[in-house]
DOBA-848305 format. One record per residue (C-alpha): residue number from 1; residue in one letter; x, y negated, z negated. Coordinates in Angstrom, 2 decimals. Each point is the difference from the previous one (the first is absolute). Layout:
// residues N
   nr  rest        X        Y        Z
  NUM     a        X        Y        Z
...
This chain:
// residues 410
   nr  rest        X        Y        Z
    1     m   -10.32    -5.20   -16.84
    2     a    -2.77    -4.49    -0.79
    3     s    -2.91    -0.28     1.89
    4     s     0.31    -3.13     2.06
    5     s    -2.64    -2.26     1.37
    6     s     2.33    -0.95     2.82
    7     l    -0.06     3.59     1.17
    8     a    -3.50    -0.60     1.31
    9     s     1.34    -2.22     2.75
   10     d     2.44     2.69     1.12
   11     s    -2.49     2.83     0.06
   12     q    -2.93    -2.13     1.12
   13     y    -1.82     1.74    -2.80
   14     c    -3.74    -0.02     0.59
   15     p    -1.72     2.75    -1.98
   16     r    -3.44    -0.66     1.46
   17     w     0.97     1.59     3.30
   18     k    -0.70     3.71     0.37
   19     y     0.80     0.07     3.73
   20     d     2.62    -1.86     1.98
   21     v    -2.11    -0.11     3.17
   22     f    -3.65     0.39     0.97
   23     l    -0.61     0.88     3.66
   24     s    -3.17    -1.33     1.66
   25     f    -0.70     1.33     3.50
   26     r    -2.67     1.20     2.43
   27     g     0.36     3.76    -0.06
   28     k    -1.10     0.83     3.52
   29     d     2.41    -2.58     1.44
   30     t     3.25     0.65    -1.85
   31     r    -0.27     2.85    -2.53
   32     k     1.83     2.53     2.18
   33     t     2.40    -2.50     1.56
   34     f     1.36    -3.24    -1.41
   35     t    -1.41     0.25    -3.53
   36     s     1.22     3.56    -0.54
   37     h     3.53    -0.97     1.11
   38     l    -0.05    -3.07    -2.22
   39     y    -1.24     1.98    -2.99
   40     e     2.70     2.67     0.42
   41     g     2.68    -2.67     0.31
   42     l    -1.15    -1.73    -3.18
   43     k    -0.23     3.30    -1.88
   44     n     3.47     1.09     1.13
   45     r     1.43    -3.28    -1.26
   46     g    -1.54     0.68    -3.41
   47     i    -2.66    -2.69     0.34
   48     f    -3.12     1.21    -1.82
   49     t    -2.80    -0.50     2.51
   50     f    -3.76     0.53    -0.32
   51     l    -1.50     1.60     3.10
   52     d    -3.65     1.04    -0.15
   53     d    -0.49     3.15     2.06
   54     k    -3.66     0.37    -1.02
   55     r    -1.38    -3.33     1.21
   56     l    -3.43     0.07     1.64
   57     e     0.40    -3.11     2.11
   58     n    -3.52    -0.08     1.40
   59     g    -1.50    -0.78    -3.40
   60     d    -0.68    -3.37    -1.57
   61     s     1.51     0.47    -3.43
   62     i     3.45     1.11    -1.01
   63     s     0.71     2.16    -3.02
   64     g     0.92    -1.25    -3.44
   65     e     3.25     1.95     0.26
   66     l     0.92    -1.99     3.11
   67     l    -0.85    -3.33    -1.60
   68     k     2.17     0.91    -2.98
   69     a     2.86     1.03     2.29
   70     i    -0.13    -3.39     1.72
   71     e     0.11    -1.80    -3.35
   72     e     2.96     2.09    -1.14
   73     s     2.13    -0.42     3.14
   74     q     2.65    -2.68     0.19
   75     v    -0.04    -0.24     3.80
   76     s    -2.84     0.61     2.45
   77     l     0.92     0.83     3.59
   78     i    -2.95    -0.56     2.34
   79     v     0.28     1.74     3.35
   80     f    -2.27    -1.97     2.33
   81     s    -0.97     2.02     3.06
   82     r    -2.63    -0.46     2.72
   83     n    -2.77     1.78    -1.92
   84     y     0.88    -1.24    -3.49
   85     a    -2.96    -2.38    -0.12
   86     t    -2.50     2.66     1.08
   87     s     0.36     1.59    -3.44
   88     r    -1.97    -1.61    -2.82
   89     w     2.13     2.11    -2.33
   90     c     3.21    -1.62     1.31
   91     l    -1.50    -3.48    -0.18
   92     n    -1.16     0.46    -3.59
   93     e     3.44     1.36    -0.82
   94     l     1.55    -3.10     1.57
   95     v    -2.21    -2.34    -2.05
   96     k     1.13     1.74    -3.20
   97     i     3.64    -0.24     1.07
   98     m    -0.27    -3.74     0.65
   99     e    -1.77    -0.51    -3.34
  100     c     2.87     1.71    -1.78
  101     k     2.46    -2.20     1.87
  102     e    -1.70    -3.13    -1.29
  103     e    -0.02     1.11    -3.63
  104     e     2.63    -1.24    -2.45
  105     n     3.20     2.06     0.47
  106     g    -1.71     1.36     3.10
  107     q     1.19     2.56     2.45
  108     t     1.92    -0.62     3.19
  109     v    -1.89     0.63     3.25
  110     i     1.82     0.75     3.25
  111     p    -1.98     0.33     3.25
  112     i     1.18     2.33     2.74
  113     f    -1.45    -0.56     3.47
  114     y    -0.08     3.33     1.78
  115     d    -1.07    -0.20     3.65
  116     v    -1.97    -3.17    -0.75
  117     d     0.70    -3.71     0.43
  118     p     0.21    -1.84    -3.37
  119     s    -2.28    -2.71     1.44
  120     h    -2.72     2.60     0.62
  121     v     0.04     0.77    -3.72
  122     r     0.28    -3.64    -1.04
  123     y    -2.92    -1.23     2.13
  124     q    -1.92     3.30     0.29
  125     s     0.24     0.07     3.77
  126     d     0.30     2.82     2.56
  127     s    -0.68     3.39    -1.68
  128     f    -0.57    -1.77    -3.34
  129     a    -2.70    -2.15     1.60
  130     e    -1.74     3.14     1.25
  131     a     0.13     1.56    -3.46
  132     f    -1.44    -3.09    -1.67
  133     a    -2.80    -0.28     2.54
  134     k    -1.13     3.44    -1.16
  135     h     0.37    -0.90    -3.69
  136     e    -2.04    -3.17     0.43
  137     s    -2.66     1.87     1.94
  138     r    -0.19     2.55    -2.81
  139     y    -0.40    -2.65    -2.72
  140     k    -1.89    -2.70     1.92
  141     d    -3.04     0.23    -2.33
  142     d     2.05     0.52    -3.15
  143     v     1.28    -3.15    -1.75
  144     e     2.38     1.90    -2.27
  145     g     1.21     2.04     2.96
  146     m     0.80    -3.14     2.01
  147     q     1.88    -1.41    -2.98
  148     k     2.02     3.19    -0.10
  149     v     0.78    -0.36     3.73
  150     q     1.21    -3.55    -0.60
  151     g     2.21     1.29    -2.80
  152     w     1.53     2.50     2.42
  153     r     0.73    -2.78     2.48
  154     t     1.62    -2.14    -2.69
  155     a     2.18     2.89    -1.16
  156     l     1.12     0.83     3.54
  157     t     0.96    -3.59     0.73
  158     a     1.89    -0.34    -3.27
  159     a     1.88     3.28     0.49
  160     a     0.92    -0.79     3.61
  161     n     1.48    -3.32    -1.11
  162     l     2.52     1.79    -2.22
  163     k     3.50     0.82     1.14
  164     g     0.08     3.55     1.32
  165     y     1.18     2.31     2.78
  166     d    -1.14     0.15     3.63
  167     i     0.60     3.59     1.08
  168     r    -0.74    -0.75     3.67
  169     d     3.48    -1.46     0.45
  170     g     3.03     2.24    -0.27
  171     i     0.51     3.67    -0.84
  172     e    -2.55     1.43    -2.43
  173     s     2.49     2.06    -2.01
  174     e     2.22    -3.05    -0.47
  175     k    -2.97    -2.08    -1.15
  176     i    -0.94     2.67    -2.54
  177     q     3.57    -0.03    -1.30
  178     q    -0.11    -3.80    -0.32
  179     i    -3.20     0.21    -2.04
  180     i     1.43     2.68    -2.28
  181     d     3.24    -1.93    -0.50
  182     h    -1.97    -3.14    -0.83
  183     i    -2.20     1.77    -2.55
  184     s     2.95     1.85    -1.50
  185     s     2.24    -3.03    -0.45
  186     k    -2.48    -2.65    -1.09
  187     f    -2.69     1.62    -2.09
  188     c    -0.37     1.85    -3.23
  189     k     0.75     3.58     0.94
  190     s     2.11     0.17    -3.11
  191     a    -2.68    -1.06    -2.50
  192     r    -1.11     3.56    -0.73
  193     f     3.57     1.19    -0.28
  194     l     1.37    -2.94    -1.95
  195     s    -2.69    -0.49    -2.63
  196     y     2.04     2.35    -2.22
  197     l     2.86    -2.51     0.02
  198     q    -1.96    -2.53    -2.02
  199     d     0.89     1.88    -3.19
  200     v     3.56     1.02     0.89
  201     v     2.16    -2.01    -2.38
  202     g     2.81    -1.96     1.66
  203     i    -0.71     1.21     3.53
  204     h    -0.13    -3.44     1.58
  205     a     3.64    -0.79    -0.78
  206     h     1.12     3.37     1.41
  207     l    -1.94    -0.55     3.21
  208     e     1.46    -3.46     0.51
  209     e     3.54     1.34    -0.39
  210     l    -0.65     2.83     2.43
  211     k    -1.55    -2.29     2.58
  212     s     3.12    -2.16    -0.07
  213     l     2.12     3.08     0.76
  214     l    -2.31     1.47     2.63
  215     q    -0.53    -3.28     1.93
  216     t    -2.63     1.55     2.24
  217     e    -0.20    -3.19     2.06
  218     i     3.45     0.83     1.46
  219     n     0.03     2.42     2.93
  220     d     2.95     2.15    -1.06
  221     v    -0.01     3.43    -1.67
  222     r     0.72     0.23    -3.73
  223     i     0.37     2.60    -2.71
  224     v    -0.77    -1.19    -3.53
  225     g     0.64     2.09    -3.09
  226     i    -1.94    -0.20    -3.27
  227     w     2.31     1.24    -2.73
  228     g    -0.54     0.59    -3.70
  229     i    -0.25     2.56    -2.77
  230     g    -2.84     2.53    -0.15
  231     g    -3.36    -1.32    -1.20
  232     i     0.79    -3.62     0.72
  233     g    -2.64    -0.40     2.70
  234     k     1.83     0.45     3.30
  235     t    -2.79     2.03     1.60
  236     t    -2.70    -2.44    -1.15
  237     i     1.92    -2.91     1.51
  238     a     0.68     1.87     3.25
  239     k    -3.65     1.00     0.37
  240     a    -1.14    -3.56    -0.64
  241     i     2.30    -1.54     2.61
  242     f    -0.97     2.78     2.43
  243     d    -3.71    -0.71    -0.42
  244     i     0.53    -3.72     0.42
  245     l     2.23     0.15     3.10
  246     s    -1.03     3.15     1.89
  247     h    -2.55    -1.83     2.17
  248     q     2.84    -2.01     1.56
  249     f     1.48     3.08     1.65
  250     k    -0.91     2.20     2.92
  251     a     0.10     3.03    -2.31
  252     a     0.83     0.63    -3.65
  253     c     0.76     2.95    -2.27
  254     f     0.44     0.27    -3.77
  255     l     1.94     3.23    -0.55
  256     g    -0.48     0.60    -3.72
  257     n     2.10     2.00    -2.45
  258     v     2.64     0.98     2.55
  259     k     2.26     1.70    -2.57
  260     e    -2.65     2.47    -1.19
  261     n    -1.49     0.57     3.43
  262     a     3.45     0.69     1.45
  263     k     0.49     2.71    -2.64
  264     k    -3.32     1.65     0.90
  265     n     0.34    -0.37     3.77
  266     q     2.81    -0.23     2.49
  267     l     0.95    -3.44     1.26
  268     h    -1.65     0.59     3.36
  269     s    -3.36     0.29    -1.79
  270     l     0.48    -3.53    -1.33
  271     q     0.98    -1.11     3.51
  272     n    -3.23     1.51     1.34
  273     t    -1.99    -1.84    -2.68
  274     l     1.75    -3.26     0.92
  275     l    -0.64     0.44     3.71
  276     s    -3.61     1.07    -0.55
  277     e    -0.68    -3.15    -2.03
  278     l     1.68    -2.32     2.48
  279     f    -1.58     1.58     3.10
  280     r    -3.36     0.40    -1.84
  281     k    -0.20     3.59     1.16
  282     k     0.79     2.95    -2.26
  283     d     2.29     2.48     1.71
  284     d     3.10     2.14    -0.46
  285     y     2.25    -2.14     2.16
  286     v     3.31     1.68    -0.86
  287     n     1.27     3.29    -1.42
  288     n     3.29    -1.17    -1.53
  289     e     1.47    -3.19    -1.43
  290     y     2.43    -0.51     2.88
  291     d    -2.79    -0.10     2.59
  292     g    -1.94    -2.20    -2.39
  293     k     2.85    -2.46    -0.24
  294     c     0.17    -0.22     3.79
  295     m    -3.76    -0.42     0.38
  296     i    -0.22    -2.74    -2.59
  297     q     2.77    -1.87     1.82
  298     s    -1.47     0.43     3.48
  299     r    -3.71    -0.42    -0.73
  300     l     0.20    -2.89    -2.45
  301     s     2.72    -2.12     1.62
  302     s    -2.58    -2.24     1.67
  303     m    -2.60    -0.02    -2.82
  304     k    -0.27    -2.64    -2.72
  305     v    -0.50     2.18    -3.08
  306     l    -0.08    -0.29    -3.78
  307     i     1.32     3.04    -1.84
  308     v     0.28     0.55    -3.76
  309     l     2.16     2.90    -1.22
  310     d    -0.92     0.30    -3.66
  311     d     2.43     1.58    -2.49
  312     i     2.91     1.31     2.05
  313     d     2.88     1.64    -1.87
  314     h     2.20     1.44     2.76
  315     g     1.84    -1.47     2.96
  316     d    -1.76     2.37     2.38
  317     h    -3.37    -1.57    -0.82
  318     l     0.98    -3.32     1.51
  319     e     2.17     1.49     2.73
  320     y    -2.75     2.19     1.46
  321     l    -3.01    -2.21    -0.63
  322     a     1.29    -3.50     0.72
  323     g     3.68     0.28     0.69
  324     d     0.70    -3.24     1.83
  325     v    -1.62    -3.32     0.90
  326     g     0.46     0.94     3.66
  327     w    -2.63     2.71    -0.36
  328     f    -2.87    -2.47    -0.15
  329     g    -1.49    -2.77     2.10
  330     n     0.54    -3.70    -0.60
  331     g    -1.71    -1.34    -3.09
  332     s    -0.01     3.38    -1.78
  333     r     0.61     0.31    -3.74
  334     v     1.04     3.00    -2.08
  335     i    -0.43    -0.12    -3.79
  336     v     1.75     2.59    -2.17
  337     t    -0.48     0.58    -3.74
  338     t     2.69     1.84    -1.93
  339     r     1.72     0.39    -3.36
  340     n     3.36     0.47     1.78
  341     r     1.38    -3.31     1.20
  342     h     2.90     1.58     1.90
  343     l    -2.45     1.61     2.45
  344     i    -1.07    -3.40     1.34
  345     e     2.99    -2.29    -0.64
  346     k     1.40     0.39     3.50
  347     d    -3.07    -0.70     2.15
  348     a    -2.59    -1.82    -2.07
  349     a    -0.64    -3.30    -1.73
  350     i    -0.71     0.98    -3.60
  351     y    -2.68    -1.24    -2.38
  352     e     0.74     1.02    -3.58
  353     v    -3.09     0.51    -2.15
  354     t     0.65    -1.06    -3.58
  355     t    -1.94     0.75    -3.16
  356     l    -2.87    -2.25    -1.04
  357     p     0.59    -3.09    -2.11
  358     d    -1.56     0.11    -3.48
  359     d    -3.19    -1.91     0.86
  360     e    -0.80     2.18     3.03
  361     a     0.91     3.17    -1.90
  362     m    -2.44    -0.99    -2.73
  363     q    -2.70    -0.73     2.56
  364     l     0.45     3.37     1.72
  365     f    -0.06     1.92    -3.26
  366     n    -3.13    -1.80    -1.20
  367     q    -1.78     0.74     3.27
  368     h     0.58     3.73    -0.40
  369     a    -0.27     0.33    -3.77
  370     f    -2.89    -2.36    -0.70
  371     k    -1.50    -0.65     3.48
  372     k     0.53    -3.74    -0.55
  373     e     2.89    -2.45     0.13
  374     v    -0.10    -1.04    -3.66
  375     p    -0.49     2.65    -2.74
  376     d    -1.77    -0.52    -3.28
  377     e     2.10    -1.88    -2.55
  378     c     0.54     3.07    -2.17
  379     f     1.67     1.87     2.88
  380     k     2.43    -2.70     1.17
  381     k     2.85     1.20    -2.21
  382     f    -0.33     3.58     1.29
  383     s    -0.12    -1.27     3.59
  384     l     3.26    -1.88    -0.47
  385     e     1.66     3.11    -1.40
  386     v    -1.03     2.12     2.99
  387     v     0.99    -2.64     2.55
  388     n     3.43    -0.34    -1.60
  389     y     0.39     3.78     0.01
  390     a    -0.92     0.29     3.71
  391     k     2.55    -2.68     0.96
  392     g    -2.14    -1.39     2.81
  393     l    -0.32     3.27     1.95
  394     p    -3.47     0.03     1.64
  395     l    -0.48     3.78    -0.03
  396     a     0.88     0.21    -3.70
  397     l    -2.44    -2.79    -0.82
  398     k    -2.81     1.68     1.92
  399     l     0.54     3.39    -1.64
  400     q    -0.17    -1.28    -3.57
  401     k    -3.35     0.73    -1.64
  402     f    -1.31    -1.58    -3.17
  403     h    -2.63     1.51    -2.29
  404     p    -1.55    -2.98    -1.85
  405     v    -1.81     2.14    -2.57
  406     k     3.04     1.90    -1.24
  407     f     2.38    -2.94     0.54
  408     v     2.64     2.26     1.55
  409     w     1.66     0.09     3.38
  410     l    -0.67     3.18     1.89
């Protein structure tokens, strides 16, 4: 399926990031309250967040592991609280965060003002003035120490001037949700997931076609089918669009290999898996498919969800897992992959996956056979023979193996 440079803009591909979010906070102020709730919310949304539970905030220096985590995080959330500036650890952490922001391709920094006026942070007044009086007293005879204090002040002012969130106004849980939604929709949560797409031949064109059918900007409910023969890449395409779009929904579930799993388990087991994923709590919600059908309808009717049912081959699969658009809240999308077009003709817009054109077929084969896009000159004839034999079917091209010493196809 050709690797495409334009895919980078869709996936916001940024391989340098190990973490989506780094959380900076004063432990004794917010660890057991606001920060813990924020961290759980980010984690439940699938946003990979660094939270240091072993910080010794009374010390001067922070660990190398922490410095590395800051450098490898795309977004830093700084929770400013009344005692934040009393911690030299927190202030050194802040300086590092602001340094990373200023670097080329730097991180995004978002301040959160928890029980503190932004102007107190900006101008180091009120509790921040008290903290700095102690710092300056400690370092009054130390030139390097006083320079460090001035660096802390500069970092605080710069951070407080950034656009952020004032938690003092409004309901705390709603503010946390706003922050999570902002992080989820705007930043590179998908980079870790989508780096694999850079080498998926032809994926960009598939994604563009699917986006035009899904039209996620419209607030209706839609079912979209991905149809094609076995081995053509339906699951790869469905997983890619799921990873790209899932952050736009309240909850999401990729239910893989439905046909095989339905043979091994009763349908209500798949319903329990679906509900567990969407509610983010594993449980046996129902004991039979009829109760499951009712629960999916009643519990999801007000939720904006993204569901992928991968590889269905029976009418019951769709009927009991996602039977009607009325089951789901406004803005929801259901994506179904199948080899049997008649299963989805009635209810779904259909995207037909076709075989690869010759140039993309050659590229895919070369990637798997030679680990490069262009083979040595002596192997080009053999490559053409194999590509013609596979007739553009991705799975067939991937499974071919070439032994260059014996000059035979295995």
